[in-house]
C-alpha positions as CSV (number, residue, x, y, z in Angstrom):
1,M,-27.9,-31.9,22.7
2,T,-29.2,-30.0,25.7
3,R,-28.2,-26.5,26.4
4,M,-26.4,-27.5,29.6
5,R,-24.0,-29.5,27.5
6,L,-22.9,-26.3,25.8
7,A,-21.2,-25.1,28.9
8,P,-17.7,-25.9,27.7
9,I,-18.4,-23.9,24.6
10,A,-19.5,-21.0,26.7
11,V,-16.3,-21.2,28.7
12,L,-14.2,-21.0,25.6
13,V,-16.2,-18.1,24.3
14,A,-15.9,-16.4,27.7
15,L,-12.1,-16.6,27.3
16,L,-12.3,-15.0,23.9
17,L,-14.8,-12.3,25.0
18,G,-13.0,-11.6,28.2
19,A,-13.9,-8.2,29.6
20,A,-15.9,-7.1,26.6
21,G,-18.6,-5.6,28.9
22,C,-17.7,-2.1,28.1
23,S,-16.7,-2.3,24.5
24,G,-19.6,-0.5,23.0
25,D,-21.0,1.1,26.1
26,S,-19.7,3.9,28.3
27,S,-16.5,2.6,29.8
28,P,-16.0,2.8,33.5
29,R,-14.7,6.2,34.4
30,Y,-11.0,6.3,33.4
31,D,-8.3,7.3,35.8
32,E,-7.2,11.0,35.8
33,V,-4.0,11.5,33.9
34,T,-1.9,14.3,35.2
35,A,1.5,13.5,33.6
36,A,2.1,14.3,30.0
37,P,4.1,11.8,27.9
38,A,7.9,12.3,28.2
39,V,8.4,12.8,24.5
40,T,8.5,15.7,22.1
41,E,5.5,15.6,19.9
42,P,5.5,17.3,16.5
43,G,2.7,19.7,16.0
44,A,1.8,19.7,19.7
45,A,2.4,23.4,20.6
46,G,-0.9,25.3,20.7
47,A,-2.6,22.6,18.8
48,A,-5.1,21.4,21.4
49,T,-8.7,21.7,20.3
50,P,-11.2,23.3,22.6
51,A,-13.6,21.2,24.7
52,P,-17.0,20.9,23.2
53,A,-19.9,22.9,24.5
54,A,-22.6,21.4,26.7
55,N,-24.8,21.0,23.6
56,C,-22.0,19.3,21.6
57,N,-22.7,16.9,18.7
58,P,-20.4,13.9,19.5
59,R,-20.6,12.8,15.9
60,A,-19.1,16.0,14.5
61,S,-15.4,15.7,14.0
62,L,-12.7,17.9,12.4
63,R,-13.1,18.6,8.7
64,P,-10.4,17.1,6.4
65,A,-7.9,19.7,5.2
66,G,-7.9,19.1,1.5
67,A,-6.8,16.0,-0.5
68,L,-4.8,13.2,1.1
69,P,-1.0,13.5,0.6
70,A,0.6,10.6,-1.3
71,P,1.8,7.7,0.9
72,G,5.3,8.4,2.2
73,Q,4.8,12.1,1.6
74,M,3.5,13.3,4.9
75,P,3.6,17.0,5.7
76,A,6.6,18.1,7.7
77,D,6.1,18.5,11.5
78,S,2.8,16.6,11.3
79,W,2.0,13.6,13.5
80,M,1.8,11.5,10.3
81,A,5.4,12.4,9.6
82,E,6.4,11.3,13.1
83,I,4.5,8.0,12.6
84,R,6.3,7.5,9.3
85,K,9.6,8.2,10.9
86,R,8.9,5.7,13.6
87,G,8.1,3.1,11.0
88,R,4.7,1.9,12.2
89,L,1.3,3.1,13.3
90,I,0.3,2.1,16.9
91,L,-3.3,1.0,17.3
92,G,-4.9,0.5,20.7
93,T,-7.7,-2.1,20.6
94,S,-9.0,-5.2,22.3
95,Q,-8.4,-8.9,21.5
96,D,-11.8,-10.2,22.5
97,T,-14.5,-8.3,20.6
98,L,-15.4,-10.9,18.0
99,L,-15.7,-9.6,14.4
100,F,-14.2,-6.2,15.4
101,S,-10.9,-6.9,17.1
102,S,-10.3,-10.5,18.3
103,R,-7.3,-12.8,18.3
104,N,-7.5,-15.5,15.6
105,P,-6.9,-18.8,17.5
106,F,-5.1,-20.3,14.5
107,T,-2.8,-17.5,13.5
108,G,-2.5,-15.6,16.8
109,R,-3.2,-12.3,14.9
110,I,-5.7,-9.8,16.1
111,E,-8.2,-9.1,13.3
112,G,-11.6,-7.6,12.6
113,F,-13.5,-4.6,11.3
114,D,-11.8,-2.2,13.7
115,V,-8.3,-3.5,12.9
116,D,-9.0,-3.2,9.2
117,M,-10.0,0.5,9.7
118,A,-6.5,1.0,11.2
119,H,-4.9,-0.9,8.3
120,L,-6.4,1.8,6.0
121,I,-4.7,4.5,8.0
122,A,-1.3,2.7,7.8
123,Q,-1.8,2.2,4.1
124,A,-2.4,5.9,3.7
125,I,0.7,6.9,5.6
126,F,3.2,4.2,4.4
127,G,1.6,2.7,1.3
128,D,1.7,-0.6,3.3
129,P,-1.3,-1.6,5.4
130,N,0.8,-3.9,7.5
131,K,2.9,-1.2,9.0
132,L,0.7,-1.5,12.1
133,E,1.6,-2.3,15.7
134,I,-1.3,-3.5,17.8
135,K,-1.3,-2.8,21.5
136,V,-4.0,-4.7,23.4
137,I,-5.5,-2.3,26.0
138,A,-8.1,-2.6,28.7
139,Y,-11.5,-1.1,27.9
140,D,-11.4,1.3,30.8
141,Q,-7.9,2.6,29.7
142,R,-8.8,3.5,26.2
143,V,-8.8,7.3,26.9
144,N,-5.7,7.0,29.2
145,E,-3.7,5.3,26.5
146,V,-4.4,8.1,24.1
147,L,-3.7,10.8,26.6
148,L,-0.4,9.2,27.6
149,G,0.7,8.9,24.0
150,H,1.1,5.1,24.2
151,V,-1.0,4.7,21.0
152,D,-1.6,6.9,18.0
153,L,-5.3,6.0,18.0
154,V,-7.9,3.7,19.5
155,A,-10.3,1.8,17.3
156,D,-12.2,-0.5,19.7
157,T,-16.0,-0.3,19.3
158,M,-15.7,3.0,21.2
159,T,-18.7,5.2,21.3
160,A,-18.0,8.9,20.7
161,T,-19.6,10.8,23.6
162,C,-19.5,14.5,24.7
163,D,-17.8,13.5,27.9
164,R,-15.0,11.7,26.0
165,W,-14.7,14.6,23.7
166,N,-13.5,16.7,26.7
167,D,-10.4,14.5,26.8
168,V,-9.8,13.2,23.3
169,D,-10.7,14.0,19.7
170,F,-12.7,11.5,17.7
171,S,-12.6,10.7,14.1
172,A,-15.8,10.9,12.0
173,I,-18.1,8.1,12.8
174,Y,-17.1,4.9,11.0
175,Y,-19.7,2.5,12.3
176,E,-23.2,2.9,13.7
177,A,-24.0,0.4,16.5
178,G,-26.9,0.1,18.9
179,Q,-28.2,-2.1,21.7
180,K,-30.2,-5.2,20.8
181,V,-31.1,-8.5,22.5
182,L,-29.9,-12.0,22.1
183,V,-32.3,-14.9,22.9
184,R,-32.7,-18.6,22.2
185,K,-33.9,-19.6,18.8
186,D,-37.1,-21.1,20.2
187,S,-38.0,-17.8,21.8
188,T,-41.2,-16.1,20.6
189,A,-39.9,-12.7,21.6
190,K,-39.6,-10.1,18.8
191,T,-38.3,-7.2,20.8
192,I,-36.9,-6.5,24.3
193,E,-40.4,-5.3,25.3
194,D,-41.6,-8.9,24.9
195,L,-39.3,-10.0,27.7
196,G,-41.1,-8.5,30.7
197,Q,-40.2,-10.2,33.9
198,K,-37.6,-12.3,32.1
199,K,-34.0,-12.3,33.2
200,I,-31.7,-10.3,30.8
201,C,-28.0,-10.3,31.5
202,S,-25.6,-7.4,30.9
203,A,-22.2,-6.4,32.2
204,A,-22.2,-4.6,35.5
205,G,-21.5,-0.9,35.2
206,S,-22.3,-0.7,31.5
207,T,-24.9,1.5,30.0
208,S,-26.4,-1.6,28.5
209,Y,-27.3,-2.8,32.0
210,D,-28.8,0.6,32.8
211,N,-30.9,0.6,29.7
212,I,-32.6,-2.7,30.6
213,G,-34.0,-1.0,33.6
214,K,-35.7,1.6,31.4
215,V,-37.7,-0.9,29.4
216,K,-41.5,-0.4,30.1
217,S,-42.3,-4.1,30.3
218,A,-39.9,-4.4,33.3
219,P,-37.5,-7.2,32.5
220,I,-35.2,-8.3,35.3
221,A,-31.7,-6.9,34.8
222,V,-29.0,-9.4,35.8
223,A,-25.4,-8.2,36.2
224,R,-22.3,-10.2,35.4
225,P,-18.7,-9.0,35.4
226,T,-18.3,-9.4,31.7
227,F,-20.4,-10.4,28.6
228,G,-18.4,-13.7,28.5
229,D,-20.0,-14.4,31.9
230,C,-23.4,-13.4,30.5
231,L,-22.9,-15.9,27.7
232,V,-22.1,-18.7,30.2
233,A,-25.2,-17.8,32.2
234,F,-27.3,-17.8,29.1
235,Q,-26.1,-21.2,27.9
236,Q,-26.6,-22.7,31.4
237,N,-30.2,-21.4,31.4
238,E,-29.6,-19.0,34.3
239,V,-30.8,-16.0,32.2
240,D,-33.3,-15.7,29.3
241,A,-31.4,-13.2,27.2
242,I,-28.4,-11.0,26.9
243,S,-28.5,-7.3,25.9
244,T,-25.7,-5.0,24.7
245,D,-24.4,-3.5,21.4
246,D,-25.4,-5.5,18.4
247,T,-21.7,-5.8,17.4
248,I,-20.9,-7.9,20.5
249,L,-24.1,-9.9,20.2
250,A,-23.3,-10.7,16.6
251,G,-20.0,-12.3,17.8
252,M,-22.0,-14.4,20.4
253,A,-24.6,-15.5,17.9
254,A,-21.9,-16.6,15.5
255,Q,-20.6,-19.1,18.0
256,D,-23.9,-20.4,19.5
257,P,-26.2,-22.2,17.0
258,Y,-29.0,-22.0,19.5
259,A,-29.0,-18.2,19.8
260,M,-30.3,-15.3,17.7
261,V,-30.4,-11.5,17.9
262,I,-33.9,-9.9,17.7
263,G,-35.5,-6.5,17.3
264,D,-34.3,-3.1,16.2
265,R,-31.7,-1.1,17.9
266,F,-33.1,0.8,20.8
267,T,-30.0,2.9,21.5
268,Q,-27.5,4.6,19.3
269,E,-23.8,3.9,19.7
270,P,-21.7,5.8,17.1
271,Y,-18.2,4.4,16.9
272,G,-15.2,6.8,16.3
273,M,-11.5,6.4,16.6
274,A,-10.0,8.3,19.6
275,I,-7.0,10.5,18.9
276,N,-4.9,12.8,21.1
277,K,-6.2,16.5,21.0
278,K,-2.5,17.6,20.4
279,H,-2.7,16.2,16.9
280,P,-5.7,17.7,15.1
281,E,-4.0,17.4,11.8
282,F,-3.9,13.6,12.4
283,T,-7.6,13.6,13.1
284,Q,-8.2,15.5,9.9
285,F,-6.0,13.0,8.0
286,V,-7.9,10.0,9.5
287,N,-11.2,11.6,8.4
288,A,-9.9,12.1,4.9
289,V,-9.0,8.3,4.8
290,L,-12.5,7.5,6.0
291,V,-14.0,9.7,3.3
292,K,-12.0,7.9,0.6
293,A,-12.9,4.4,2.0
294,A,-16.6,5.4,1.9
295,Q,-16.3,6.6,-1.7
296,D,-14.2,3.9,-3.3
297,G,-16.2,1.0,-1.7
298,T,-13.5,-0.1,0.7
299,W,-15.7,0.5,3.7
300,A,-18.5,-1.6,2.2
301,R,-16.1,-4.5,1.3
302,T,-14.7,-4.4,4.9
303,Y,-18.2,-4.5,6.3
304,E,-19.2,-7.5,4.2
305,K,-15.9,-9.3,4.9
306,W,-16.5,-9.3,8.7
307,L,-20.2,-8.8,9.2
308,G,-21.7,-10.5,6.2
309,G,-24.7,-9.6,4.1
310,T,-25.0,-6.5,2.0
311,A,-23.3,-3.5,3.5
312,P,-25.5,-0.5,4.3
313,K,-24.4,2.9,3.3
314,P,-21.4,4.1,5.4
315,P,-22.2,6.6,8.1
316,V,-22.4,10.2,6.8
317,A,-19.5,12.2,8.1
318,Q,-20.4,15.3,10.2
319,Y,-17.9,18.1,10.9
320,R,-17.7,21.0,13.2
């Protein structure tokens, strides 16, 4: 079978990947939000955390405040108590980042590593991991959805950055991603440096696209609106490779038997869950859940469930 005959597969994958071009990279600048949510938020008064300094460590989150309360026994006036009163945790995520948060075509459910991280939070609050409402959001609206109070948290292959810390709090880092390259299996390239003068596709406006231009061997950066479009171009021999976060590339490689991911990560993309600054106690609670998951093996089992192989050690939590 020639690669040109894979085009229908590429179209299907493009539909699944959708606008995944910003999932692990810097999202397009979000719209300014000037109106606060028209709801009363427990624990909101005076609770906002200060903006990080110019030399901030985007990996450093808020230290957990002691042991986790028992499920169903959330502290009064905390955001966890409000979530429990509502009856569900609201997660903002995508439906097109394969292995992390994508819609299962057979069940219709959105599932993946990111979604299972949110299930852990629901379990800790309710004693039931399925007390979870998933709201599909656009990549460039992830911060806005948190600021407007439309979601309790975002888990969506979202890189914690100092710029984003100015607007939202992040949990401790729960996954370490980084940019890699996807090529054809008959390629002799071992790293992106071996692709000088070759066409490498990435999403327009993403940091992945910018990083291609920084490679010393001078590959040719080709922009497409989404990584789904990059995959179509790759399978139709219009480009030689695709480069973005290894999480996205893993989903592509899982669906294309002629593709493989090569090389070590040449950027760092630490993923955190975005949470409203008005609820620092919730950020601390989430961090305590992540500590527990790292210690009791849940994080490793979740990694192996979705990403295969032997799980590495979970990211080491850093706190302010």
